[in-house]
C-alpha positions in Angstrom: -21.3 4.3 -197.2 -23.6 2.5 -194.8 -27.4 2.2 -194.7 -29.9 0.7 -192.4 -32.4 -1.4 -194.2 -35.9 -0.7 -193.0 -37.5 -3.5 -191.1 -34.3 -5.6 -190.9 -32.5 -3.9 -188.1 -33.6 -6.4 -185.4 -31.3 -8.8 -183.6 -29.0 -11.1 -185.5 -29.5 -14.7 -184.7 -26.4 -17.0 -184.6 -26.1 -19.7 -187.2 -28.4 -22.6 -186.3 -30.7 -20.5 -184.1 -34.4 -20.8 -184.4 -35.0 -24.5 -183.8 -34.0 -27.7 -185.4 -32.8 -31.1 -184.3 -31.5 -31.4 -180.8 -33.0 -28.1 -179.5 -35.4 -29.0 -176.7 -34.6 -26.7 -173.8 -34.9 -23.1 -175.3 -37.5 -21.3 -177.2 -37.2 -19.0 -180.2 -37.7 -16.0 -177.9 -34.9 -17.1 -175.6 -32.7 -17.5 -178.7 -33.5 -13.9 -179.8 -32.8 -12.6 -176.3 -29.5 -14.4 -176.2 -28.6 -13.0 -179.6 -29.5 -9.5 -178.6 -27.5 -9.6 -175.4 -24.4 -11.1 -177.2 -24.7 -8.7 -180.2 -25.1 -5.6 -178.0 -27.9 -3.1 -178.1 -27.1 -1.3 -181.3 -29.1 -2.2 -184.4 -27.5 -4.2 -187.2 -26.3 -2.3 -190.2 -25.7 -3.4 -193.8 -22.7 -2.1 -195.7 -23.6 -1.1 -199.2 -20.7 -1.0 -201.7 -20.2 1.8 -204.2 -21.0 -0.7 -207.0 -24.3 -1.7 -205.3 -25.1 2.0 -204.9 -24.4 2.6 -208.6 -26.4 -0.4 -209.6 -29.3 0.9 -207.6 -29.1 4.2 -209.4 -29.0 2.5 -212.8 -32.0 0.4 -211.8 -34.0 3.5 -210.7 -33.2 5.1 -214.0 -34.2 2.1 -216.1 -37.5 1.8 -214.1 -38.3 5.4 -215.1 -38.0 4.6 -218.8 -41.0 3.3 -220.8 -41.2 -0.5 -220.9 -41.7 -0.7 -224.7 -41.0 1.8 -227.4 -44.2 1.1 -229.4 -43.1 3.2 -232.4 -39.8 1.3 -232.7 -41.6 -2.0 -232.4 -44.0 -1.1 -235.1 -41.2 0.1 -237.4 -39.3 -3.2 -236.9 -42.4 -5.3 -237.5 -43.0 -3.5 -240.7 -39.4 -3.9 -241.8 -39.5 -7.6 -241.0 -42.8 -8.2 -242.7 -41.8 -6.5 -246.0 -38.3 -8.1 -245.9 -36.3 -4.9 -245.6 -34.9 -5.6 -242.2 -31.2 -6.6 -242.3 -28.9 -7.6 -239.5 -25.7 -5.6 -239.3 -23.1 -7.6 -237.5 -20.6 -4.8 -237.5 -23.0 -2.4 -235.8 -24.0 -5.0 -233.2 -20.3 -5.7 -232.5 -19.5 -2.0 -232.1 -22.3 -1.5 -229.7 -21.3 -4.6 -227.6 -17.7 -3.2 -227.5 -19.0 0.2 -226.4 -21.1 -1.5 -223.7 -18.0 -3.4 -222.4 -15.9 -0.3 -222.3 -18.6 1.6 -220.4 -19.0 -1.2 -217.9 -15.2 -1.3 -217.4 -15.1 2.4 -216.7 -17.9 2.1 -214.2 -16.3 -0.7 -212.4 -12.9 1.0 -212.4 -11.2 -1.6 -214.4 
């Protein structure tokens, strides 16, 4: 799958183009023109991997979720304040293992 990235499909400049030590006879415009003529007239494209596409989908989903679950925060504050909050290492470990397995399935490994 390939996508053009808006605003970034101009000419590619060769490494070291755009000025620097020892460049006295050409301008940045001449460098861009040279890069365009050597690269052809087609716009540059960026190849997006399947993993990057999936990551983008995950990010979009996460951005649609509320930032803070206020009810859960209040519940935890109360439990901590009255001493009834307990850490359950087995539950934490099980969730971490589940996360690792899900990530392995997503990445195909």
